[in-house]
C-alpha positions in Angstrom: 68.7 33.3 13.1 72.3 34.3 13.2 75.5 32.7 12.1 78.9 33.2 13.7 81.6 33.3 11.0 85.2 34.3 12.0 84.2 36.8 14.5 81.5 38.3 12.3 77.9 37.8 13.0 75.6 37.6 10.0 71.9 37.9 10.3 70.3 35.6 7.8 66.9 37.3 8.2 68.4 40.5 6.9 69.9 38.7 3.8 66.9 36.6 2.9 63.4 37.9 2.1 60.6 36.5 4.1 58.3 34.9 1.5 55.7 33.8 4.0 55.1 37.4 5.1 54.8 38.5 1.4 52.3 35.7 0.7 50.3 36.6 3.8 50.2 40.3 2.9 49.1 39.4 -0.6 46.3 37.2 0.7 45.1 39.8 3.2 45.3 42.5 0.5 43.1 40.3 -1.8 40.7 39.6 1.0 40.5 43.3 1.8 39.8 44.0 -1.9 37.1 41.4 -2.1 35.5 42.8 1.1 35.6 46.3 -0.3 34.0 45.3 -3.6 31.3 43.3 -1.9 30.5 46.1 0.5 30.4 48.6 -2.3 28.1 46.4 -4.4 25.8 45.6 -1.5 25.6 49.1 -0.3 24.5 50.4 -3.7 21.4 48.2 -3.5 18.3 50.2 -2.8 16.8 48.2 0.1 16.7 48.1 3.8 19.8 46.5 5.6 17.6 43.6 6.7 16.5 42.9 3.1 20.1 43.0 1.8 21.6 41.0 4.6 18.8 38.4 4.5 19.0 38.1 0.7 22.8 37.6 0.7 22.4 35.1 3.6 19.8 33.1 1.5 22.2 32.9 -1.4 25.2 31.9 0.7 23.2 29.3 2.6 21.7 27.8 -0.6 25.3 27.4 -1.8 25.7 24.7 0.8 23.1 22.5 -0.9 24.0 20.0 -3.6 21.4 21.4 -6.1 23.9 22.7 -8.7 22.2 24.6 -11.4 19.3 25.6 -9.1 21.1 27.7 -6.6 20.0 31.0 -8.2 16.4 29.9 -8.4 16.3 28.5 -4.9 18.0 31.5 -3.5 15.5 33.9 -5.1 12.6 31.8 -3.9 14.0 31.8 -0.4 14.6 35.5 -0.5 11.1 36.1 -1.7 9.7 34.0 1.2 11.7 36.1 3.7 10.9 39.4 1.9 14.6 39.9 1.2 16.5 41.2 -1.7 16.6 38.8 -4.7 19.6 40.6 -6.2 21.5 40.2 -2.9 20.6 36.5 -2.9 22.1 36.2 -6.4 25.3 37.8 -5.1 25.3 35.5 -2.1 25.3 32.4 -4.3 28.9 33.4 -5.2 29.9 31.7 -1.9 29.4 28.4 -3.8 32.1 28.2 -6.4 34.4 25.6 -7.7 36.9 26.2 -4.9 34.4 26.0 -2.1 32.4 23.1 -3.6 35.5 21.0 -3.3 35.2 21.5 0.5 31.4 21.7 0.8 30.4 18.5 -1.0 32.6 16.0 0.9 31.8 17.7 4.2 28.1 17.7 3.7 28.2 14.1 2.6 30.3 13.1 5.7 28.0 15.0 8.1 24.9 13.5 6.4 26.2 10.0 6.7 27.0 10.7 10.4 23.5 12.0 10.9 21.9 9.0 9.1 24.2 6.5 10.9 25.6 5.2 7.5 29.1 3.8 7.0 31.7 6.5 6.4 34.2 4.6 4.3 34.4 4.8 0.5 35.3 7.5 -1.9 32.8 9.4 -3.9 33.4 10.6 -7.5 31.4 13.8 -7.5 32.0 14.5 -11.1 30.4 11.1 -12.0 27.6 11.7 -9.5 26.5 15.0 -11.0 26.9 13.6 -14.5 24.6 10.8 -13.6 22.2 13.2 -12.0 22.1 15.3 -15.1 21.5 12.3 -17.3 18.7 11.0 -15.0 17.0 14.4 -14.9 17.2 15.1 -18.6 16.2 11.6 -19.7 13.7 11.1 -16.9 15.6 7.9 -16.0 14.4 7.4 -12.5 16.1 4.0 -12.2 19.5 5.6 -12.6 18.5 8.3 -10.2 17.5 5.8 -7.5 20.4 3.4 -8.0 23.4 5.7 -8.5 22.5 9.2 -7.4 20.1 9.0 -4.5 22.4 6.9 -2.1 24.8 9.8 -2.3 22.5 12.7 -2.8 20.2 11.9 0.2 23.1 12.1 2.8 24.3 15.3 1.2 20.8 16.9 1.5 20.6 15.8 5.1 24.2 16.9 5.8 23.8 20.4 4.3 21.0 21.4 6.7 23.3 22.3 9.7 25.6 24.1 7.3 22.7 25.9 5.8 21.6 27.2 9.1 25.0 28.2 10.4 26.0 29.9 7.1 22.7 31.8 6.9 23.2 33.3 10.4 26.9 34.1 10.0 26.3 35.7 6.6 23.3 37.7 7.9 25.2 39.1 10.9 28.3 39.9 8.8 26.5 41.6 5.9 24.1 43.5 8.2 27.0 44.8 10.1 28.8 45.7 6.8 25.8 47.5 5.4 25.0 49.5 8.5 28.6 50.5 8.9 28.8 51.5 5.2 25.7 53.6 5.3 
């Protein structure tokens, strides 16, 4: 963008820094750093590339499920069933974190309700949902579980299945490529 002032042309882009390019560079730098740390940690594991990639994919896919608190156990069991690396599956569960759960939970609930042909309107308080789920499990209160938790948890379980499959395959392909390239 240029301005014409009394026979002088000023270039505004030369006077002002471009904050968007700085932010984008910072984000790409951070992503590159995460990528390098992940590849370094995964390549130090003493297992075949299949085992590492399948293990990480199990952890990443389990992160799509609403079973908070059981992700590590479920990822390890899934990895054992596939003869994959349990340590890599634990690293894969990092995909599910407070930032990604804010996207994963509403999306799986929405997709689950679509798949079950349930109404889509209404907001869900996930904090209250998981609080009630914890109470129901710790106190063996199955009435609370069936009344308050199950109507939301069931569509989330159904809705996470397609995400589980897609995330597993994408993670497997990405990590296998990363490991074979690194070794």
